[in-house]
Backbone bond lengths (Angstrom), bond angles and torsions (degrees), N, CA, C in turn:
res aa  C-N    CA-C-N  psi(-1)  N-CA   C-N-CA  omega(-1)  CA-C   N-CA-C  phi
1 X - - - 1.445 - - 1.519 109.05 -
2 X 1.319 114.33 156.29 1.456 118.50 175.23 1.521 109.93 -152.48
3 X 1.323 114.64 154.63 1.451 122.04 174.22 1.525 107.90 -97.90
4 X 1.316 116.59 131.70 1.456 121.91 174.67 1.523 107.52 -106.82
5 X 1.320 117.38 130.32 1.460 122.65 176.26 1.521 106.84 -106.74
6 X 1.328 116.53 129.42 1.460 119.86 -178.05 1.523 110.47 -138.76
7 X 1.332 115.24 147.00 1.462 120.89 172.48 1.524 107.72 -79.05
8 X 1.330 116.26 145.63 1.466 120.96 177.34 1.524 109.23 -111.30
9 X 1.313 116.76 162.02 1.461 122.65 -174.60 1.527 114.11 -57.01
10 X 1.317 117.63 -27.44 1.466 120.88 -177.14 1.523 112.91 -83.43
11 X 1.343 116.96 0.34 1.457 120.77 177.21 1.512 114.82 100.67
12 X 1.320 117.64 -5.06 1.455 120.92 179.81 1.519 111.79 -95.14
13 X 1.328 115.11 -166.48 1.464 122.13 -178.62 1.520 109.15 -133.64
14 X 1.320 115.71 151.21 1.455 122.64 -179.14 1.525 108.21 -141.22
15 X 1.334 116.50 148.99 1.466 119.40 174.21 1.519 109.22 -112.51
16 X 1.321 114.88 152.08 1.455 122.27 174.31 1.519 107.01 -132.32
17 X 1.324 116.07 132.89 1.458 121.95 175.51 1.526 107.07 -95.49
18 X 1.334 115.66 122.91 1.461 121.67 -175.96 1.525 109.00 -119.72
19 X 1.325 116.24 135.10 1.460 121.53 178.19 1.517 111.29 -76.16
20 X 1.312 115.75 169.07 1.465 121.34 179.60 1.522 112.47 -59.20
21 X 1.329 116.50 -24.96 1.460 120.72 179.55 1.530 112.71 -88.26
22 X 1.339 117.36 4.13 1.459 121.82 179.61 1.515 114.23 87.73
23 X 1.323 117.43 -2.46 1.459 122.56 -179.14 1.529 110.33 -75.54
24 X 1.335 117.15 134.27 1.468 121.38 177.23 1.517 108.73 -72.34
25 X 1.332 116.26 125.83 1.457 122.30 179.86 1.517 110.31 -97.48
26 X 1.328 116.86 -42.54 1.469 121.27 -179.07 1.516 109.18 -155.33
27 X 1.328 114.95 152.47 1.458 121.70 175.45 1.520 107.83 -130.44
28 X 1.311 116.30 130.84 1.456 121.17 179.12 1.523 110.83 -83.33
29 X 1.312 114.75 165.37 1.464 119.33 177.11 1.521 109.21 -73.88
30 X 1.306 117.53 176.45 1.456 121.49 179.81 1.535 110.03 -80.32
31 X 1.325 115.75 135.64 1.464 122.51 177.51 1.520 108.67 -114.92
32 X 1.318 116.73 148.29 1.461 121.82 -174.29 1.518 112.95 -65.68
33 X 1.342 116.71 -32.87 1.464 118.38 -178.47 1.523 110.33 -140.18
34 X 1.300 115.24 161.42 1.459 122.34 -176.45 1.527 111.40 -63.46
35 X 1.331 117.77 -38.70 1.471 120.95 -179.11 1.529 111.40 -60.26
36 X 1.319 117.17 -39.54 1.463 120.34 178.84 1.519 110.87 -67.16
37 X 1.320 117.01 -43.05 1.465 120.46 177.99 1.528 110.48 -60.37
38 X 1.322 116.96 -43.32 1.469 120.65 178.64 1.520 111.79 -66.18
39 X 1.333 117.35 -36.00 1.468 121.00 177.97 1.525 110.63 -65.15
40 X 1.332 117.62 -40.28 1.465 121.05 177.79 1.523 110.07 -65.05
41 X 1.320 117.64 -41.73 1.464 121.15 176.95 1.529 110.07 -60.57
42 X 1.325 117.27 -44.02 1.469 120.65 178.83 1.522 110.65 -61.66
43 X 1.335 117.92 -41.60 1.468 121.33 177.53 1.527 110.55 -62.22
44 X 1.314 116.94 -44.39 1.469 120.61 178.73 1.519 111.07 -60.91
45 X 1.308 116.97 -44.83 1.465 120.75 -179.37 1.525 111.34 -61.15
46 X 1.313 116.09 -35.22 1.458 121.12 -178.09 1.535 111.72 -80.17
47 X 1.318 118.25 -37.53 1.461 121.52 -168.98 1.524 116.27 -100.19
48 X 1.308 119.40 -21.65 1.454 120.71 -171.03 1.529 113.17 -64.01
49 X 1.310 118.55 -26.57 1.466 120.69 178.43 1.509 113.20 -63.10
50 X 1.313 118.02 -24.52 1.461 121.37 179.25 1.513 113.60 -96.74
51 X 1.326 117.26 9.35 1.462 120.68 -178.00 1.520 111.06 -66.67
52 X 1.318 115.76 143.67 1.458 121.86 177.44 1.522 109.71 -84.28
53 X 1.314 115.81 159.51 1.453 122.16 174.47 1.520 107.26 -109.76
54 X 1.311 116.50 125.85 1.462 121.11 176.64 1.520 107.45 -113.84
55 X 1.330 116.70 112.23 1.458 122.21 -177.77 1.518 109.31 -85.61
56 X 1.315 116.49 111.52 1.464 121.16 179.14 1.521 112.03 -106.67
57 X 1.331 116.36 20.85 1.457 119.53 -179.84 1.517 112.14 -85.76
58 X 1.305 118.06 -16.65 1.458 122.77 179.89 1.525 109.29 -95.46
59 X 1.336 117.77 143.57 1.463 119.50 177.90 1.524 110.76 -64.69
60 X 1.320 115.63 146.80 1.463 120.76 178.84 1.526 109.29 -72.08
61 X 1.291 115.55 157.30 1.453 119.94 177.78 1.507 110.86 131.43
62 X 1.328 116.40 -177.91 1.467 119.46 -178.98 1.521 110.78 -62.96
63 X 1.300 115.33 139.18 1.456 120.89 178.92 1.517 109.78 -127.97
64 X 1.298 114.89 158.85 1.464 119.59 177.39 1.522 109.06 -72.91
65 X 1.311 115.83 154.13 1.460 120.88 177.72 1.526 108.85 -64.96
66 X 1.336 117.71 141.91 1.459 119.62 178.68 1.527 110.81 -66.29
67 X 1.311 117.17 155.25 1.466 118.86 179.32 1.525 110.89 -62.25
68 X 1.312 116.13 149.06 1.453 121.00 179.38 1.516 110.27 -64.63
69 X 1.323 116.21 134.15 1.467 121.32 178.50 1.521 107.99 -123.56
70 X 1.296 114.02 72.35 1.457 118.88 -178.41 1.518 110.11 -128.21
71 X 1.331 114.85 157.80 1.455 123.20 173.11 1.515 105.50 -127.58
72 X 1.310 115.98 118.68 1.466 121.29 -177.29 1.525 111.43 53.89
73 X 1.332 117.31 39.40 1.454 121.57 177.11 1.516 115.05 81.85
74 X 1.329 118.38 -4.19 1.463 122.43 -179.96 1.530 109.00 -109.84
75 X 1.346 117.14 148.20 1.471 118.94 178.34 1.520 111.71 -60.06
76 X 1.321 116.33 135.80 1.460 121.99 177.59 1.519 108.39 -89.87
77 X 1.324 117.04 77.95 1.454 121.63 -175.86 1.518 112.63 -66.99
78 X 1.319 117.59 -27.36 1.455 119.67 178.15 1.526 110.50 -66.50
79 X 1.323 116.06 -31.32 1.460 119.92 -177.22 1.522 111.55 -86.05
80 X 1.329 118.46 -37.94 1.457 119.87 -174.86 1.513 113.43 -98.83
81 X 1.305 119.39 -10.74 1.456 120.83 -178.91 1.510 111.68 78.32
82 X 1.300 116.10 163.21 1.463 122.39 -177.21 1.522 111.91 -61.48
83 X 1.329 117.87 -35.49 1.456 121.50 -175.39 1.531 112.41 -85.97
84 X 1.315 118.16 -8.10 1.455 120.02 -176.39 1.510 112.03 90.66
85 X 1.329 118.54 -1.51 1.446 122.56 178.06 1.519 107.85 -97.77
86 X 1.338 117.59 126.01 1.464 118.71 -178.47 1.528 110.87 -58.87
87 X 1.338 116.89 140.96 1.472 119.50 178.41 1.526 110.54 -66.84
88 X 1.306 115.84 154.60 1.465 120.38 179.08 1.501 110.81 -104.40
């Protein structure tokens, strides 16, 4: 993946995140100057690994309790991962 920084017609700058296959993954809003656009890219590079996943594919409302994921009464963190999402 790579970030592309480009000037826009209105005089500002914008970044685009492009995958290895050339597919656009994300596009940032317009920033007044190049330094700000680069600072936002640096923040994204540093922080995105800790981003949460919010699954909105399930209808809202009461849900059943998730199945117990314990070993000998203790959470099996190796199996479910720190976030509670099983590793792939």
